[in-house]
C-alpha positions as CSV (number, residue, x, y, z in Angstrom):
1,M,-8.3,7.0,14.9
2,A,-5.3,6.1,16.8
3,T,-1.9,6.1,14.9
4,L,1.2,4.0,14.2
5,P,3.1,6.2,16.5
6,E,0.5,6.3,19.4
7,I,0.9,2.7,19.2
8,T,4.8,2.9,19.0
9,A,5.0,4.6,22.3
10,L,3.8,2.2,24.3
11,L,4.7,-1.2,23.0
12,G,7.5,0.1,21.4
13,D,9.9,0.5,18.3
14,P,9.0,-1.8,15.3
15,R,11.9,-4.0,14.4
16,F,9.9,-5.9,11.3
17,N,9.3,-3.0,9.1
18,W,8.0,-4.8,5.9
19,S,7.6,-3.2,2.5
20,D,6.8,-5.8,0.2
21,P,3.2,-5.8,-0.5
22,A,3.1,-9.0,-2.6
23,P,1.9,-11.3,0.0
24,W,-1.0,-8.8,1.0
25,I,-2.2,-8.2,-2.3
26,E,-1.8,-12.5,-3.0
27,L,-4.0,-12.9,0.5
28,E,-6.5,-10.4,-0.2
29,Q,-7.1,-11.3,-3.9
30,E,-7.1,-15.0,-2.4
31,L,-10.3,-13.6,0.1
32,G,-11.4,-11.4,-2.1
33,V,-11.3,-8.6,0.7
34,E,-8.7,-5.7,1.3
35,F,-8.2,-5.3,4.7
36,P,-7.9,-2.4,6.6
37,A,-4.7,-0.1,6.3
38,D,-4.3,0.3,10.2
39,F,-4.0,-3.3,10.4
40,R,-1.8,-3.3,8.0
41,E,0.4,-0.9,8.6
42,F,0.9,-2.2,12.2
43,V,1.3,-5.9,11.3
44,D,4.2,-4.6,8.2
45,A,5.8,-2.6,10.8
46,Y,5.8,-5.6,14.2
47,G,5.8,-8.9,11.7
48,S,3.8,-11.8,13.1
49,I,4.3,-10.8,16.9
50,E,3.1,-12.1,20.8
51,V,2.0,-9.2,22.3
52,N,2.0,-8.5,26.5
53,G,2.3,-13.1,26.2
54,Q,-1.1,-13.2,24.8
55,L,-2.0,-12.1,21.6
56,Y,-1.2,-13.0,18.3
57,L,-0.7,-11.3,15.2
58,K,0.2,-12.3,12.5
59,H,1.7,-11.4,8.7
60,P,0.9,-12.9,5.0
61,A,4.6,-13.0,4.4
62,G,5.1,-16.5,3.3
63,H,8.3,-17.6,4.5
64,L,7.2,-16.9,7.8
65,L,6.6,-19.8,10.0
66,H,3.6,-17.6,11.6
67,N,1.9,-16.2,8.6
68,L,-1.8,-14.8,8.6
69,G,-2.7,-16.5,5.4
70,E,-2.8,-19.9,7.0
71,K,-4.5,-18.8,9.5
72,I,-7.2,-17.4,8.1
73,R,-7.6,-20.3,6.0
74,G,-7.6,-22.6,8.8
75,D,-9.4,-20.1,11.2
76,L,-12.4,-19.6,8.0
77,E,-12.8,-23.4,8.0
78,L,-13.1,-24.3,12.3
79,W,-15.7,-21.2,12.3
80,R,-17.5,-22.3,9.4
81,E,-18.4,-25.7,10.7
82,E,-22.1,-25.7,11.8
83,D,-22.0,-26.0,15.8
84,M,-19.2,-23.3,15.8
85,A,-20.9,-20.6,13.0
86,E,-23.6,-20.1,16.2
87,F,-21.2,-18.8,18.3
88,L,-20.9,-15.5,16.6
89,P,-22.6,-12.2,15.5
90,S,-22.7,-13.0,11.0
91,P,-20.8,-15.9,9.6
92,V,-17.5,-15.4,8.5
93,G,-16.1,-14.6,5.3
94,A,-15.0,-11.9,3.3
95,N,-18.5,-10.6,2.4
96,P,-19.6,-7.1,3.7
97,G,-20.8,-7.5,7.9
98,E,-19.2,-10.8,7.7
99,L,-16.5,-11.5,9.8
100,I,-12.2,-12.2,9.5
101,P,-10.3,-14.3,11.8
102,V,-7.4,-12.4,12.0
103,A,-5.7,-12.9,15.9
104,S,-5.8,-15.2,18.8
105,V,-5.4,-15.2,22.4
106,T,-4.1,-17.7,24.8
107,T,-6.5,-16.8,27.4
108,G,-8.9,-18.0,24.9
109,E,-10.8,-15.0,23.0
110,A,-10.8,-14.9,19.0
111,V,-10.4,-11.7,17.1
112,F,-12.1,-10.5,14.2
113,L,-12.2,-7.6,12.1
114,R,-15.9,-7.6,10.8
115,I,-16.4,-6.3,7.3
116,P,-18.2,-2.9,6.6
117,D,-21.6,-3.2,5.0
118,N,-20.6,-0.7,2.3
119,P,-17.7,0.8,1.6
120,S,-17.8,4.3,3.2
121,S,-18.6,2.7,6.9
122,P,-15.6,2.2,8.9
123,W,-14.2,-1.6,9.8
124,R,-14.6,-2.7,13.4
125,I,-13.9,-5.5,15.4
126,V,-15.2,-8.5,17.4
127,V,-13.5,-11.0,19.8
128,Q,-15.1,-14.0,20.6
129,E,-14.5,-15.8,23.8
130,F,-14.0,-19.4,22.7
131,D,-14.7,-20.9,25.7
132,S,-18.0,-19.5,25.8
133,P,-20.8,-18.1,23.4
134,A,-20.0,-14.9,24.8
135,W,-18.7,-12.1,22.2
136,T,-18.2,-8.4,21.8
137,L,-18.6,-5.6,19.0
138,Y,-15.9,-2.8,19.5
139,E,-17.3,0.1,17.1
140,M,-13.5,1.5,16.4
141,T,-10.9,0.2,14.3
142,F,-8.1,-2.3,14.7
143,S,-5.8,0.7,15.4
144,D,-7.8,2.3,18.1
145,W,-8.9,-1.3,19.8
146,L,-5.2,-2.0,20.0
147,L,-4.6,1.1,21.6
148,A,-6.8,0.2,24.3
149,Y,-5.6,-3.0,24.7
150,L,-2.0,-1.3,25.3
151,K,-3.2,0.7,27.9
152,G,-5.1,-1.5,29.9
153,R,-8.8,-1.2,28.7
154,D,-11.2,-3.9,29.0
155,V,-11.5,-5.2,25.1
156,T,-12.3,-8.5,26.6
157,L,-8.7,-9.2,27.0
158,C,-7.2,-9.6,30.3
159,S,-4.4,-7.7,29.6
160,R,-3.0,-6.5,33.3
161,N,-2.5,-9.7,34.3
162,F,0.3,-10.3,31.2
163,A,1.9,-7.0,30.8
164,P,1.3,-5.4,34.6
165,D,5.0,-3.0,33.8
166,R,3.9,-2.0,30.0
167,P,3.1,-3.4,26.7
168,F,5.8,-5.4,25.4
169,Y,6.0,-7.8,22.1
170,E,8.6,-10.6,20.9
171,F,8.5,-12.2,17.6
172,L,7.1,-15.6,17.0
173,P,10.0,-17.9,16.6
């Protein structure tokens, strides 16, 4: 599994550095699922950001204008609609095998964490192309997927067009 220092080496030093677990605990209790440690670690380090002018990631702290809890609640509602559910490999929700929407992309993709089928299995990433029925399951952790994205590898996001020199991030307003 990729580490935060590997990601930081490409993306730059984090400046959010959140240490209070309360927002995570509240969101996890609401949803009934515990987020993977690598996802929490990255989001706690960087906060609510836009990566490469393209990928939006949000932190669950309630005082933020852009927070993860609001994003997930809105996206769960959207993806549970009958005409949207057919575009995913499994339902959205917090049960084993289901998908939790955690990021969005300016080019139309939605990024989901796939809940493991059992506690000993790893979390996976699903990227859905919003303007088509296409989706891709990545047999990798969030940190591995993010590191691949930052390195310009094909993880269904057109990253090379957005960060030709090197990866970068900005805080969401």
